[in-house]
C-alpha positions as CSV (number, residue, x, y, z in Angstrom):
1,M,51.4,-40.4,-89.5
2,K,47.9,-42.0,-89.5
3,L,48.7,-44.0,-86.3
4,L,49.6,-40.7,-84.6
5,S,46.7,-38.9,-85.7
6,K,44.6,-41.9,-84.3
7,I,46.3,-41.6,-81.2
8,G,45.6,-37.8,-81.5
9,V,41.8,-38.4,-82.0
10,G,41.6,-41.6,-78.9
11,I,43.6,-39.0,-76.5
12,V,40.8,-35.9,-78.0
13,L,37.6,-38.2,-77.6
14,L,38.7,-39.5,-74.6
15,L,39.5,-36.3,-72.8
16,M,35.7,-35.3,-74.0
17,A,34.4,-38.5,-72.5
18,S,36.3,-37.6,-69.2
19,S,34.8,-34.1,-69.3
20,F,31.1,-35.7,-69.0
21,I,32.1,-38.5,-66.9
22,S,33.6,-36.4,-64.0
23,P,31.0,-34.1,-62.7
24,Q,28.2,-37.4,-62.7
25,K,31.5,-39.2,-60.7
26,E,31.8,-35.8,-59.0
27,A,27.8,-36.3,-57.9
28,T,28.3,-39.6,-56.9
29,T,31.1,-39.0,-54.4
30,K,29.0,-36.1,-53.0
31,K,26.0,-38.3,-52.9
32,S,28.2,-40.7,-51.1
33,K,27.9,-38.2,-48.2
34,K,24.7,-38.9,-46.0
35,N,22.7,-35.6,-45.1
36,V,21.9,-35.0,-41.6
37,L,18.1,-33.6,-40.6
38,F,18.1,-33.3,-37.4
39,I,14.6,-32.1,-35.3
40,M,15.0,-31.2,-31.9
41,V,11.5,-30.4,-29.9
42,D,11.8,-28.2,-26.8
43,D,10.3,-29.9,-23.5
44,L,8.5,-32.7,-25.1
45,R,8.2,-35.6,-23.1
46,P,7.7,-39.1,-24.7
47,E,4.1,-39.2,-23.7
48,L,3.3,-39.8,-27.2
49,S,1.3,-43.3,-28.6
50,I,4.9,-44.6,-29.7
51,Y,5.8,-44.8,-26.5
52,G,2.3,-46.1,-25.5
53,Q,0.7,-43.6,-24.0
54,S,-2.8,-42.5,-26.1
55,Q,-3.4,-39.1,-24.7
56,I,-1.9,-37.0,-27.3
57,S,-2.5,-36.4,-31.4
58,S,1.2,-37.4,-33.1
59,P,0.6,-38.8,-36.4
60,S,3.5,-37.0,-37.8
61,I,5.9,-38.4,-35.9
62,E,4.3,-42.1,-35.5
63,N,5.0,-42.3,-39.3
64,L,8.9,-41.6,-38.9
65,A,8.5,-43.9,-36.0
66,K,7.3,-46.7,-38.3
67,T,10.7,-45.9,-40.6
68,G,13.2,-45.9,-37.9
69,V,14.1,-47.2,-34.4
70,T,12.6,-45.8,-31.4
71,F,14.5,-45.2,-28.5
72,E,12.7,-46.7,-25.4
73,N,15.4,-45.3,-22.8
74,A,16.6,-42.0,-24.1
75,Y,17.7,-39.5,-21.5
76,C,19.4,-35.8,-21.4
77,N,22.4,-35.1,-19.7
78,V,20.6,-32.2,-17.6
79,P,17.5,-31.3,-17.8
80,V,17.2,-27.7,-18.4
81,C,17.0,-26.3,-22.0
82,G,20.8,-24.2,-22.6
83,A,22.5,-26.5,-20.9
84,S,21.2,-29.5,-22.8
85,R,22.2,-27.9,-26.0
86,A,25.3,-27.3,-25.0
87,S,25.7,-30.2,-23.7
88,L,24.5,-32.7,-26.3
89,L,26.2,-30.4,-29.1
90,T,30.2,-30.1,-27.9
91,G,29.2,-34.3,-26.8
92,K,30.9,-33.4,-23.5
93,R,28.9,-34.1,-20.0
94,P,27.7,-31.5,-17.7
95,T,30.2,-31.2,-14.8
96,S,29.9,-29.0,-11.6
97,S,31.3,-26.0,-13.7
98,R,29.9,-26.2,-17.0
99,F,26.5,-26.5,-18.8
100,L,24.6,-25.8,-15.3
101,R,21.5,-23.4,-16.4
102,Y,19.6,-22.2,-19.1
103,N,21.7,-19.6,-20.3
104,A,25.0,-22.0,-20.4
105,S,27.7,-20.8,-23.0
106,I,29.5,-22.6,-25.3
107,K,31.4,-19.9,-26.2
108,K,32.5,-19.5,-22.6
109,E,32.1,-22.6,-20.8
110,A,33.3,-24.7,-23.9
111,P,35.3,-22.8,-26.4
112,D,37.8,-25.3,-27.3
113,F,35.8,-28.3,-28.5
114,L,34.5,-28.3,-31.8
115,T,30.6,-28.5,-32.0
116,I,28.6,-31.4,-34.3
117,A,28.0,-28.0,-36.3
118,K,31.0,-27.2,-37.4
119,H,32.6,-30.9,-37.3
120,F,30.5,-31.5,-40.5
121,K,30.8,-27.8,-41.5
122,N,34.9,-28.6,-41.3
123,N,33.7,-32.1,-43.5
124,G,32.4,-30.2,-46.4
125,Y,28.7,-29.8,-45.3
126,T,26.3,-26.7,-45.3
127,T,25.1,-26.0,-42.0
128,I,22.3,-24.7,-40.7
129,S,20.5,-23.5,-37.4
130,N,16.8,-23.2,-38.1
131,N,14.9,-21.0,-34.9
132,K,16.1,-22.9,-31.6
133,I,18.9,-25.4,-31.5
134,I,21.8,-23.5,-29.5
135,H,20.4,-21.8,-26.8
136,L,22.2,-18.7,-27.3
137,K,22.4,-16.8,-30.0
138,N,25.7,-16.3,-32.4
139,D,27.2,-18.9,-29.5
140,A,29.0,-21.3,-31.4
141,P,31.2,-19.0,-33.7
142,G,31.9,-20.6,-36.9
143,S,29.3,-23.8,-36.6
144,W,26.9,-22.9,-39.2
145,D,26.7,-21.1,-42.7
146,E,23.1,-19.9,-41.5
147,E,21.8,-19.3,-38.2
148,W,18.4,-18.1,-38.9
149,Y,15.6,-16.8,-35.9
150,P,12.0,-15.8,-36.7
151,Y,11.8,-13.3,-34.0
152,K,13.8,-10.2,-32.9
153,K,12.1,-9.6,-29.9
154,G,9.3,-11.5,-28.1
155,W,9.7,-15.3,-28.4
156,R,6.6,-15.8,-26.4
157,N,5.0,-15.6,-29.7
158,Y,1.6,-14.2,-28.6
159,I,-1.0,-13.3,-31.2
160,S,-4.2,-12.8,-29.0
161,K,-5.3,-9.5,-28.1
162,V,-5.8,-10.0,-24.3
163,N,-2.1,-11.4,-23.9
164,I,-0.5,-8.7,-26.1
165,D,-2.4,-6.3,-23.9
166,L,-0.9,-7.5,-21.0
167,E,2.6,-7.1,-22.0
168,N,2.2,-3.9,-23.5
169,K,1.0,-2.5,-20.4
170,G,4.4,-4.0,-18.3
171,E,2.5,-7.2,-17.3
172,H,2.7,-11.0,-17.7
173,G,0.2,-13.0,-20.1
174,Y,-1.4,-16.4,-19.9
175,P,0.8,-19.2,-19.8
176,Y,-1.7,-20.5,-23.1
177,E,-3.6,-19.3,-25.7
178,S,-5.7,-20.8,-28.7
179,P,-6.6,-18.2,-31.4
180,D,-8.1,-19.5,-34.6
181,V,-4.8,-18.5,-37.2
182,E,-3.2,-20.6,-39.7
183,D,-0.2,-22.7,-38.4
184,V,2.3,-19.9,-40.1
185,A,1.2,-17.3,-37.3
186,Y,3.4,-18.8,-34.9
187,F,6.9,-19.0,-35.3
188,D,6.7,-23.0,-35.7
189,G,5.0,-22.3,-38.6
190,K,7.0,-20.1,-39.9
191,T,10.3,-22.5,-39.0
192,A,8.8,-25.2,-40.9
193,E,8.5,-23.0,-44.0
194,K,12.4,-21.5,-43.5
195,S,13.4,-25.0,-43.7
196,I,11.9,-26.4,-46.5
197,S,12.7,-23.7,-48.3
198,D,16.1,-24.8,-47.2
199,L,15.6,-28.0,-48.6
200,K,14.5,-26.8,-52.0
201,K,18.3,-25.3,-52.6
202,F,19.8,-28.3,-51.4
203,K,18.2,-30.4,-53.8
204,E,19.7,-28.4,-56.2
205,D,23.2,-27.4,-54.5
206,N,23.8,-31.4,-55.1
207,K,26.1,-30.6,-51.7
208,P,25.5,-32.4,-48.4
209,F,23.4,-30.6,-45.4
210,F,23.6,-30.5,-41.9
211,L,20.1,-28.7,-41.2
212,A,19.2,-28.4,-37.5
213,V,15.4,-27.2,-37.1
214,G,14.3,-26.3,-33.7
215,F,11.0,-26.3,-32.7
216,V,9.8,-24.3,-30.0
217,K,6.8,-25.1,-28.9
218,P,5.4,-27.0,-26.1
219,H,7.9,-24.8,-24.1
220,L,5.8,-22.3,-22.2
221,P,3.2,-20.0,-23.1
222,F,1.4,-23.1,-24.3
223,N,0.3,-21.2,-27.5
224,A,-1.0,-23.0,-30.5
225,P,-3.4,-22.6,-33.6
226,K,-7.6,-22.7,-31.8
227,K,-7.8,-26.5,-34.4
228,Y,-5.2,-28.4,-32.4
229,W,-7.0,-27.3,-29.2
230,D,-10.2,-28.7,-30.3
231,L,-8.5,-32.5,-30.8
232,Y,-9.0,-32.9,-26.9
233,D,-11.9,-32.8,-24.9
234,F,-11.6,-30.7,-22.2
235,K,-13.4,-32.4,-19.3
236,K,-11.5,-35.5,-20.6
237,I,-8.1,-34.2,-19.2
238,A,-7.0,-36.0,-16.2
239,L,-4.2,-35.1,-13.8
240,P,-1.2,-37.4,-13.4
241,E,-1.7,-40.1,-10.2
242,N,1.6,-39.0,-8.9
243,A,0.3,-35.0,-8.5
244,V,1.6,-35.0,-5.1
245,F,5.3,-34.3,-3.7
246,P,6.4,-37.8,-2.6
247,E,6.7,-37.6,1.4
248,S,9.5,-40.6,1.0
249,A,11.4,-38.1,-1.6
250,P,14.4,-35.5,0.3
251,K,13.8,-31.8,-0.2
252,A,16.6,-31.5,-2.2
253,A,14.0,-33.0,-5.0
254,R,11.8,-30.0,-5.0
255,H,11.5,-27.4,-6.6
256,N,9.4,-24.1,-6.7
257,W,9.0,-24.2,-10.6
258,G,9.6,-20.3,-11.0
259,E,9.3,-21.0,-14.9
260,L,5.5,-21.4,-14.6
261,R,5.0,-19.1,-11.6
262,Y,6.4,-16.0,-13.9
263,Y,2.7,-16.1,-15.7
264,K,-0.3,-14.4,-15.1
265,D,-3.2,-17.0,-12.9
266,I,-0.4,-18.6,-11.8
267,P,0.3,-18.4,-7.7
268,K,3.0,-17.7,-6.4
269,K,3.2,-20.4,-3.8
270,G,1.7,-23.4,-3.6
271,A,-0.3,-25.6,-6.0
272,V,-2.0,-24.9,-8.8
273,P,-6.0,-25.5,-8.8
274,D,-7.0,-28.4,-10.7
275,S,-8.5,-26.5,-13.2
276,I,-6.1,-24.6,-14.6
277,A,-3.8,-27.2,-14.0
278,K,-5.9,-29.2,-16.4
279,K,-6.0,-26.1,-19.2
280,L,-2.2,-26.4,-18.8
281,I,-1.8,-29.9,-19.6
282,H,-4.8,-29.7,-22.4
283,G,-2.0,-26.6,-23.9
284,Y,1.0,-28.9,-23.5
285,Y,-1.2,-31.2,-25.9
286,A,-1.9,-28.8,-28.3
287,A,0.9,-26.9,-28.2
288,V,2.8,-31.0,-29.2
289,S,0.1,-31.7,-32.1
290,Y,0.8,-28.3,-33.4
291,V,4.4,-29.3,-34.0
292,D,4.2,-32.5,-34.9
293,A,2.1,-30.8,-38.1
294,Q,5.1,-28.9,-39.0
295,V,7.8,-32.0,-38.6
296,G,5.5,-33.9,-40.8
297,K,5.6,-31.0,-43.2
298,V,9.3,-30.9,-43.3
299,I,9.5,-34.5,-43.9
300,N,7.1,-34.8,-46.3
301,A,9.0,-31.9,-48.2
302,L,12.3,-34.1,-47.3
303,D,10.2,-37.3,-49.2
304,E,9.1,-34.8,-52.1
305,L,12.3,-33.5,-53.3
306,G,13.7,-37.0,-53.1
307,L,16.2,-36.3,-50.3
308,R,15.1,-39.0,-47.9
309,E,17.7,-41.6,-49.0
310,N,20.6,-40.2,-48.2
311,T,19.4,-38.4,-45.1
312,V,20.0,-39.4,-41.6
313,I,16.9,-37.8,-39.8
314,V,16.9,-37.7,-35.5
315,L,14.0,-36.4,-33.6
316,V,14.6,-35.7,-30.2
317,G,13.2,-33.7,-27.2
318,D,16.2,-31.6,-25.2
319,H,14.6,-33.2,-22.1
320,G,11.6,-33.7,-20.4
321,W,8.8,-31.6,-18.3
322,S,6.8,-32.5,-15.9
323,L,2.8,-31.5,-15.9
324,S,2.3,-31.8,-12.1
325,E,3.8,-35.1,-11.3
326,H,5.5,-35.0,-8.3
327,G,3.7,-31.6,-7.4
328,L,6.1,-30.2,-10.4
329,W,5.9,-28.2,-13.2
330,A,8.9,-27.4,-16.3
331,K,12.0,-29.3,-15.7
332,H,14.2,-28.5,-13.1
333,S,14.5,-31.9,-11.3
334,N,16.1,-35.5,-10.8
335,F,13.4,-37.3,-11.6
336,S,12.3,-39.4,-14.7
337,V,9.8,-36.9,-15.9
338,A,12.2,-34.7,-16.5
339,L,15.4,-36.5,-17.7
340,Q,13.9,-39.5,-20.3
341,V,13.2,-37.9,-23.7
342,P,11.5,-39.4,-27.3
343,L,14.3,-40.1,-29.8
344,I,13.8,-41.2,-32.9
345,I,16.7,-42.0,-35.8
346,S,15.4,-42.7,-39.4
347,A,18.0,-43.7,-42.1
348,S,18.7,-45.7,-45.2
349,G,20.3,-49.0,-44.2
350,I,18.2,-49.7,-40.2
351,P,15.7,-51.3,-39.7
352,K,12.3,-49.7,-40.1
353,N,9.8,-49.4,-37.4
354,K,11.7,-50.8,-34.4
355,R,12.2,-50.9,-30.6
356,T,15.1,-50.8,-28.7
357,N,15.3,-51.1,-24.8
358,S,19.2,-50.0,-25.1
359,V,20.0,-47.0,-22.6
360,A,20.8,-43.5,-24.8
361,E,22.2,-40.1,-23.7
362,L,22.2,-37.0,-25.5
363,I,25.6,-37.2,-26.0
364,D,25.9,-40.6,-27.5
365,L,24.0,-38.6,-30.6
366,Y,27.4,-36.6,-31.6
367,P,29.3,-39.7,-32.6
368,T,26.3,-41.6,-33.9
369,L,25.6,-39.3,-36.9
370,C,29.9,-38.9,-37.3
371,E,29.3,-43.3,-37.8
372,L,25.7,-42.9,-39.8
373,T,27.2,-40.1,-41.7
374,N,30.7,-41.7,-42.4
375,N,32.4,-39.3,-40.8
376,T,35.2,-39.2,-38.5
377,K,34.9,-38.9,-35.1
378,P,36.4,-36.3,-32.6
379,T,38.4,-37.3,-29.9
380,H,37.0,-35.1,-26.8
381,L,33.2,-37.2,-27.6
382,D,32.1,-38.3,-24.0
383,G,29.1,-40.3,-25.9
384,K,29.2,-43.2,-27.3
385,S,28.1,-44.0,-31.3
386,L,24.5,-45.8,-31.3
387,V,24.7,-47.4,-34.6
388,K,24.9,-51.1,-33.1
389,S,21.5,-50.6,-31.1
390,L,20.2,-48.9,-34.4
391,K,21.4,-52.1,-36.3
392,N,20.5,-54.7,-33.7
393,P,17.4,-52.8,-32.0
394,S,16.7,-56.2,-29.8
395,K,19.9,-56.6,-28.7
396,I,21.0,-54.3,-25.3
397,Y,24.4,-53.0,-25.6
398,N,23.6,-49.9,-22.6
399,T,22.3,-51.1,-19.5
400,S,22.9,-47.3,-17.8
401,A,23.0,-43.6,-18.0
402,W,24.4,-40.3,-16.2
403,A,22.8,-37.2,-15.8
404,R,22.9,-34.4,-13.2
405,Y,20.9,-31.2,-12.0
406,Q,22.8,-28.4,-10.1
407,R,24.0,-30.7,-7.2
408,G,22.2,-33.6,-7.9
409,E,23.9,-36.5,-9.5
410,T,21.7,-39.4,-10.9
411,L,22.5,-42.7,-11.7
412,I,20.2,-44.7,-14.2
413,F,21.2,-48.0,-13.9
414,G,18.2,-51.1,-15.5
415,N,15.5,-50.2,-13.4
416,Y,16.9,-48.2,-11.0
417,F,17.0,-44.7,-10.3
418,Y,19.4,-43.6,-8.4
419,T,20.2,-39.6,-6.8
420,E,22.6,-38.6,-4.4
421,W,22.8,-34.7,-3.9
422,Q,26.0,-33.7,-2.5
423,R,28.4,-30.8,-1.4
424,N,31.8,-31.2,-1.0
425,D,31.9,-34.3,-2.2
426,N,29.7,-35.3,0.9
427,T,26.2,-36.8,-0.1
428,F,23.7,-35.1,2.1
429,A,20.4,-36.6,0.4
430,K,19.6,-39.9,-1.6
431,M,16.6,-41.1,-3.7
432,L,15.7,-44.4,-5.4
433,Y,13.5,-45.6,-6.9
434,D,12.5,-49.2,-8.8
435,H,10.8,-48.2,-12.0
436,S,10.0,-52.7,-12.6
437,N,7.7,-52.0,-9.5
438,D,7.2,-48.4,-9.0
439,P,7.3,-46.2,-12.7
440,N,5.6,-43.3,-11.5
441,E,8.0,-42.5,-8.5
442,T,5.8,-42.6,-5.8
443,I,8.1,-44.2,-3.2
444,N,11.4,-43.6,-2.2
445,L,13.6,-46.4,-1.1
446,A,16.7,-45.1,-0.6
447,D,16.4,-45.6,3.3
448,D,14.6,-49.1,3.2
449,K,16.7,-51.7,4.4
450,N,15.7,-53.9,2.1
451,Y,17.7,-52.4,-0.8
452,Q,20.4,-51.1,1.6
453,S,22.9,-53.1,-0.7
454,T,21.2,-52.4,-3.7
455,V,21.9,-48.1,-2.7
456,D,25.2,-49.2,-1.6
457,H,25.9,-50.7,-5.0
458,L,24.7,-48.1,-7.3
459,S,26.2,-45.3,-4.6
460,T,29.8,-47.1,-5.2
461,L,28.9,-47.4,-8.9
462,L,27.9,-43.2,-9.4
463,N,30.7,-42.1,-7.2
464,Q,33.1,-44.1,-9.5
465,R,32.0,-42.4,-12.1
466,I,32.1,-39.0,-11.0
467,K,35.5,-39.3,-9.6
468,K,36.5,-40.9,-12.4
469,Y,35.0,-38.0,-14.9
470,K,36.9,-35.3,-12.5
471,T,39.9,-37.2,-12.9
472,T,40.2,-37.0,-16.4
473,E,39.0,-33.2,-16.9
474,L,41.4,-32.5,-14.4
475,K,44.3,-33.8,-16.9
476,N,42.7,-32.1,-20.0
477,N,42.4,-29.0,-18.4
């Protein structure tokens, strides 16, 4: 009896002990899944000090780069907001019938593919989208536990009286403004505050999270508080060296940059006067610095809450942006200035303050985040994980990328940027630039006899990819 009593007491004590230990083990299990802080900045080109350019003040992005790996050669798969985001979030390449325009719809064009948010949600994550992540509201049903926007109407977010008065009269506002207001007066300041509030809740929940933070600037109009405009001396703002459309470039490479022409004082045809062009560049710089400050606030909160060590941070632009390079503005082109994006990935277990020349595409982010967080990868993904490049940044694992816009198909292959415009499988225009000699893409070499063998080789590679992908898509459909 005494033995049984002792056994009974032992069992009770064991059960009591397990009741205290289990929550701790459960918490450890939850923490074993890394969180994701995914920051996407609209229209952000890699004109930053981390890319060797000192024009823009962006200390927060610089600090982030010191904690992770910066990709020197990262490219979007299609240079327009909605299509680029839909492609990234589904992990599927754009095609001649999918992800073409600014209003590309995941729900309509790729309903059968799990978005990255839905995939993480299925794996036990709380998923929140703040501001502009998917271009269209409610376009990926079931992906987000919460999809938050700081506006109900008026996405241009004017604050200055002159612009508000113009809009109230049914006219178009100016493409910039610089009121003396606090950061939170604009949507991106509100987005940073909302994201910090979410991080505080995550700290209490002790559940893995996928927090996507979409900053709208430096998208037009270039609105930012005055203090960020004051960081720059207008007299020192310079136009790019290649501010004229190259005579050797095909007409197919040109577009009318209607996105900018919408705004007041922008001519409906022809070039922008130099004085306005410099004001636009000034506004773009100010808007980037404003967003940089919001990025810093969110990451600082992550640190202060003790969440940094268990969180993967990604900062990326959805595509590039032309600031009068080639006589063009906005995105919508196959030039590298519209295709190249900044990309920084920071996480425990990967080197700090490193750079890699290995090529990355935006569709690679989906499988990369799956691997970094120890989540399975869906079978439909077109991209490849970048984890090898992150862990060994000095080694080049990939030398090529493939992007498209409308009828233009671009192959980035080492230092070469080669584009073909096709109609009914027939090529009607070509463009080749050798970045080792011509990084500003001023001389089209597609018709240069000295480069004929290079053109033939790149054309073969490009069309093999196009054909292979079309065949795969036909089988899947």
